[in-house]
C-alpha positions as CSV (number, residue, x, y, z in Angstrom):
1,Q,-6.4,-3.0,16.6
2,V,-2.8,-3.1,15.3
3,Q,-2.3,-1.0,12.2
4,L,0.6,-1.3,9.8
5,V,1.5,1.5,7.4
6,E,3.9,0.7,4.5
7,S,5.8,3.0,2.3
8,G,8.8,3.0,-0.1
9,G,7.5,1.1,-3.0
10,G,7.8,2.3,-6.6
11,L,9.2,1.7,-10.0
12,V,12.9,1.1,-10.4
13,Q,15.3,-0.2,-13.1
14,A,16.9,-3.6,-12.8
15,G,19.9,-3.4,-10.6
16,G,18.5,-0.5,-8.6
17,S,17.5,-0.2,-5.0
18,L,14.5,0.5,-2.9
19,R,13.9,0.7,0.8
20,L,10.6,-0.3,2.3
21,S,9.3,0.8,5.6
22,C,6.5,-0.5,7.8
23,A,5.4,1.3,11.0
24,A,3.2,-0.5,13.4
25,S,0.9,1.5,15.7
26,R,-1.5,0.6,18.4
27,I,0.6,-2.3,19.6
28,I,-0.9,-3.7,22.7
29,F,0.7,-7.2,22.6
30,R,4.3,-8.3,22.6
31,I,5.7,-8.5,19.1
32,H,7.1,-11.9,18.2
33,A,8.4,-11.2,14.8
34,M,8.1,-8.7,11.9
35,G,8.7,-9.5,8.3
36,W,7.9,-9.0,4.6
37,Y,6.0,-11.1,2.2
38,R,5.3,-10.6,-1.5
39,Q,2.7,-11.7,-4.0
40,A,3.1,-11.5,-7.8
41,P,0.0,-11.8,-10.1
42,G,-1.1,-15.4,-10.4
43,K,1.2,-16.6,-7.6
44,Q,0.9,-17.4,-3.9
45,R,2.1,-15.0,-1.3
46,E,5.6,-15.9,-0.3
47,L,8.0,-15.1,2.5
48,V,10.7,-12.6,1.7
49,A,12.4,-12.0,5.1
50,T,11.6,-12.0,8.8
51,I,13.2,-10.8,11.9
52,K,12.4,-12.1,15.3
53,N,12.5,-10.3,18.7
54,D,15.9,-11.8,19.4
55,G,17.3,-10.2,16.2
56,S,17.6,-13.4,14.2
57,T,16.7,-13.2,10.5
58,N,15.4,-15.5,7.8
59,Y,15.5,-14.9,4.1
60,A,14.1,-16.5,1.1
61,D,16.8,-18.1,-1.0
62,S,15.9,-15.9,-4.0
63,V,16.8,-12.7,-2.1
64,K,19.8,-13.7,0.0
65,G,22.7,-11.4,-0.5
66,R,20.5,-8.7,-2.0
67,F,17.9,-7.9,0.6
68,T,18.4,-6.9,4.2
69,I,15.7,-6.7,6.9
70,S,16.2,-4.5,9.9
71,R,14.1,-3.0,12.7
72,D,13.8,-0.1,15.1
73,N,12.2,-1.5,18.2
74,A,11.6,1.9,19.8
75,K,9.5,2.9,16.8
76,N,8.0,-0.5,16.1
77,T,9.2,-0.2,12.5
78,V,10.7,-2.8,10.2
79,Y,12.6,-2.0,7.0
80,L,13.6,-3.9,3.9
81,Q,16.6,-2.7,2.0
82,M,16.4,-4.2,-1.5
83,N,19.5,-4.0,-3.7
84,S,20.3,-5.4,-7.1
85,L,16.7,-5.6,-7.9
86,K,15.5,-8.0,-10.6
87,P,12.4,-8.0,-12.7
88,E,11.3,-11.2,-10.9
89,D,11.2,-9.2,-7.7
90,T,8.1,-7.3,-9.1
91,A,5.2,-7.9,-6.7
92,V,3.1,-6.4,-4.0
93,Y,5.0,-6.4,-0.8
94,Y,3.2,-6.9,2.4
95,C,4.4,-6.1,5.9
96,N,3.6,-8.7,8.6
97,V,3.7,-8.5,12.3
98,Q,3.2,-11.5,14.6
99,V,2.1,-10.7,18.1
100,V,1.9,-13.0,21.1
101,V,-1.6,-13.8,22.2
102,G,-2.2,-16.3,24.8
103,F,-0.5,-19.6,23.9
104,G,-0.2,-18.7,20.2
105,N,0.1,-15.6,18.1
106,A,-1.8,-13.5,15.7
107,D,-0.8,-12.0,12.3
108,Y,-1.4,-8.5,11.1
109,W,-0.8,-7.3,7.6
110,G,-0.1,-4.0,6.0
111,Q,-2.0,-2.7,3.0
112,G,0.7,-3.7,0.6
113,T,3.0,-1.6,-1.5
114,Q,3.8,-2.2,-5.2
115,V,7.4,-2.8,-6.3
116,T,7.9,-2.9,-10.0
117,V,11.4,-3.6,-11.5
118,S,11.8,-2.9,-15.2
119,S,14.3,-4.6,-17.5
């Protein structure tokens, strides 16, 4: 089974930066996309950023200009550079990998890493 291991979360002051990493192992299917989602207490999980196999990216409006998603295909690793962090960025961040299976795809999720931004 695909396994995603996240790292890089922590506590940071507003305006600071963090870099999240997610390494995927046991990949036996073609990767369609990798990305990051987040979930704050009492709220639904929301998309933060994604990067497809052609290199195209997509960002939530709330993080545009502040966050950057990147990848290392050779290592099956996706990164999220988070700059100018705000308290509203506080959430558990989940790594996501979509793999191609048959005529559709399947989603795999990391264990989540806590990001806390203090005022």
